[in-house]
C-alpha positions as CSV (number, residue, x, y, z in Angstrom):
1,X,1.3,51.7,-151.9
2,X,-1.9,53.6,-151.8
3,X,-1.4,57.3,-150.8
4,X,-4.3,57.6,-147.9
5,X,-7.0,60.9,-147.5
6,X,-5.3,63.9,-144.6
7,X,-8.4,62.7,-142.3
8,X,-8.2,58.7,-143.0
9,X,-4.7,59.3,-142.4
10,X,-4.3,61.6,-139.1
11,X,-7.7,59.0,-137.9
12,X,-5.4,55.7,-138.2
13,X,-2.2,57.7,-136.9
14,X,-4.9,58.2,-133.8
15,X,-6.2,54.8,-133.6
16,X,-2.5,53.4,-134.2
17,X,-1.2,55.8,-130.8
18,X,-3.9,55.6,-128.8
19,X,-5.3,51.2,-129.1
20,X,-2.9,50.0,-130.9
21,X,-4.7,46.8,-131.0
22,X,-8.3,48.0,-132.9
23,X,-5.8,49.6,-135.4
24,X,-6.6,47.0,-138.7
25,X,-3.4,45.2,-140.8
26,X,-5.3,45.7,-143.7
27,X,-8.2,48.1,-145.4
28,X,-10.1,47.0,-148.8
29,X,-11.3,50.3,-150.1
30,X,-15.0,50.5,-151.8
31,X,-15.9,53.2,-154.3
32,X,-20.0,52.5,-154.1
33,X,-21.3,53.6,-150.7
34,X,-23.1,51.8,-148.4
35,X,-26.1,52.9,-148.2
36,X,-29.6,51.8,-148.0
37,X,-30.7,52.1,-151.6
38,X,-27.6,49.2,-152.3
39,X,-29.2,46.9,-149.3
40,X,-26.0,47.2,-146.9
41,X,-27.7,49.7,-144.3
42,X,-30.8,49.0,-142.2
43,X,-33.6,51.7,-141.9
44,X,-31.7,52.7,-139.1
45,X,-28.9,53.4,-141.2
46,X,-27.0,50.4,-139.0
47,X,-24.1,48.4,-141.7
48,X,-25.3,45.4,-142.7
49,X,-21.9,43.9,-142.4
50,X,-23.0,40.4,-143.6
51,X,-24.4,42.2,-147.3
52,X,-21.2,43.3,-146.6
53,X,-19.3,40.1,-146.7
54,X,-21.3,38.4,-149.0
55,X,-20.6,41.5,-151.7
56,X,-17.1,41.8,-150.9
57,X,-15.7,38.8,-150.0
58,X,-13.3,38.6,-153.2
59,X,-12.0,41.6,-152.9
60,X,-11.5,40.8,-149.4
61,X,-9.4,37.9,-149.9
62,X,-7.5,39.3,-152.4
63,X,-6.9,42.0,-149.5
64,X,-5.8,39.2,-147.5
65,X,-4.1,36.0,-150.6
66,X,-0.5,37.6,-150.0
67,X,2.0,37.3,-147.4
68,X,2.0,39.6,-143.8
69,X,4.8,42.1,-144.4
70,X,6.8,42.0,-141.7
71,X,5.5,45.4,-140.1
72,X,2.1,43.3,-140.2
73,X,3.7,40.3,-138.6
74,X,5.8,42.6,-136.4
75,X,2.4,44.4,-135.7
76,X,0.5,41.2,-135.0
77,X,2.6,39.6,-133.7
78,X,2.7,42.8,-130.6
79,X,0.0,43.2,-129.6
80,X,-0.9,46.2,-132.5
81,X,2.7,48.0,-130.8
């Protein structure tokens, strides 16, 4: 498993501690930034989720193609706790 950058790792740990029901089970890392130039953000710099989903559908599907691990299943069934 790939190591997360330290700041991201700390942020996820805080999220799990304070809002475990909001923590993602799996994450897809994209090398390209989401910008207005590539159509991923609007003029107000809000993320255009539909465009992201359309562009990265294959990557998202691959991330969830494997069955859930025992830890993921436990987190899902326990509401993230």
